[in-house]
Each structure stands twice: as structure tokens, then as C-alpha cells.
N, C-alpha and C positions, 0 to 999 in steps of 0.2 A: 797849580804848580807853585811851589815856594821858590822865591828868588832870594838867595843868600849872598851877602857881601862880606868880604874879609879884607883887612889891612895888614900889609907886611911892613912893619917898622923895623929898620935896621939901625945899628950903631957900630962904632969902632971900625970905620971904613967898610961898612956893610958885612962885617964878619960875625956880628951877633944879631939875633932876631928876637923880637918881643913875643912871648907867649903868655896867654892868660889861662887861669884854671877856673873853669865854670863851676858853679855850685850845683847845677841841675844835670850834669853828666860827668862820667869819669874822664880822667886824662886832661891834657893841655890842648889848647887851640890857639888860632890867631884871633885877635880881637875882631869883632864884627857881629853880624846878626841877620835877621830876616827883614826884608823891606815891608813897609806898611803899604796898604792899598793906594795906588796912584803915586807913590814916591819914587823919585829917580834913584838909580844906584849910588851916585855920588852924594846926593843929599842924605840918603838913608845911611850910608856908611859914616858920614860925618856925625849924624845924629847918634848912631850907635856908639861911636868913640866918645862923644861928649857925655852920653848917659852912662856908659860902663866905666870909663877911665877918668872922667871929669876934666878932660883937656881938649883943646882944639887941634885940628890936624889939617895938613895940606895933602891932597891926593895927587899922585903923579901918574905914571903909566899903568894901563891895564896889563897885568903880568900873565894871567891865566884865566881861562873860562873852563868850567868843569860841569858836565851834565851827568846826573845820576838818575836812572830811570825809577829807582825805588830806594828811598832812604829808610832809616830805622823806624819811621812812622808810616812806611809803605806809600810815600808820596814822592813824585818826581821833584828834583831840586836842580836849579841852575845856580852855580856859584861863580861869582866874579871876584877875583883877587886883584887888588890894586897895590902898587908900591905906594908908600906913604911916608910922611915925615911930620914931626911935631912942629907946631907953630910956636916960634919964640925961643924955646930952649931945647938943647939936645937931651937934657935929663929932666923932664918935667916931673912934678910931684903928682902922682896919680891919686885920685879919690875914687877907689873902687866902689861900685854899687854892690852892697853886701848880699842882696838877693840874687845877683847874677854872677859875681866873681869873688873868689876867696884869695887869689894871689895873682901876681904878675912878675915876670922875670925876663931878663935878656939872657939868651943862651947862644952858645956857638952853634952853628948849623949842625955839626955832627951830634951834639947833645940833643938839640931840638928834634932831630929825626927820630930819636928813640922815645920821645915823650908824647908823640902825636899818633893819630890813627894812620893806618896804611895809606888810605886815600890822601890824607893831608901830607904824608911823606912824599908822595908823588908830586904834589903841588910845590912842596919846598925844594925838591930837586930842580924843578923847572925854574923856580925863583932864583935859586943859587946860580944856575947857568946864565940866567938873564942879568943878574948883577955882575957876574964875571965878564960878560960880553953884552953890552946894551943893544947890540945889533941883532941879538938872538930874537927871533920872532915870538910874538905871543902864541901860546899854544892852547888848543881846544882839546879837552879830554872828554871822553864819553865812556860811562860805565853802565852796565846793565843792572847792577845791584850794589847796595852800600857795603855788603860783605865781600871783600876782595877775593876770598876763597871761592866764591860762587859767581864771580863777575867776569864778563868779557870786557875788554876795553879797547879804545881807539884813541890815538894821539895824532893831531893834525896841526900844522903850523897855520896861523891866520895872519 
């Protein structure tokens, strides 16, 4: 099973969200990646941010856990999405890793929802609710397939 980690960086009183444009797949996504063997989720996410964006970050709360029985590579994936902030500056200068990312932008949540996959859209909805009310519980999502047209899903507060 792959374990994937993602960081939700917000700006402007949490009204905007950082998205990145990977070079290896279409569309936009949250920054993050796949954990290496034996790596903790927080250490792996900090490493991914450092490698992909060239900046340091601080991880805050776990916002969402999502399990997909079969991804685009027919492998199960557990995704952990953390709230995050940049260390030092609100507007860091990114140094994108060219073989991983070709662009990065802050988008309003409404715009971001239209740029990401359907399953990421569900995660962003959870994130936005959590940012609006920090007492909102973390949510666990479970999907039977990466293609939402063929998927069944479950949402549970944790």
C-alpha cells in the first residue's frame, strides 16, 4: 500500500490555498508525495515540501484521512492531509523542482475546487469546513476506486 501525504497551505485569513501543477500528471494538486520506506508521515511531508518547493514548513493539525482501495496504478492508497504553514515568511520564494512541478499558485477555494480531481475536491470541502470551524472533527474518507463515477464512498468523523 502506498501512503501519500499532502499539505494544505493557506493565505489571506485562510481564504486562499496553495496548489501545485505536477509535470507527471494532468491538473493541479496539493503539495506532497509518497512516503519512503520507514518514513514517518510528518518527516516525509516536510521532506517532500523541501524537495518540491525549496522551503521549510511547520505542520499543524491532521485535517483528513482518505483511503482509496484502487488508485490509477491499481494500488491501495492511504492519504493523510495536514494543515501547514511556511516557516519564516507568509510569502516564501519557491524553488520548484523542475522534474516534479511546473507551477504553483494560491487560489481562492472556489477556484481551487475546479482545478483539482473529484476526490481532491471532497478533501478541499472538508478542509474548508475545518478552517471555518476548528472544532470540526477530522474526517476519514473511504472510496472503493479512484474514479469517482465507479466508486462507493464512506465518510466518518474521527
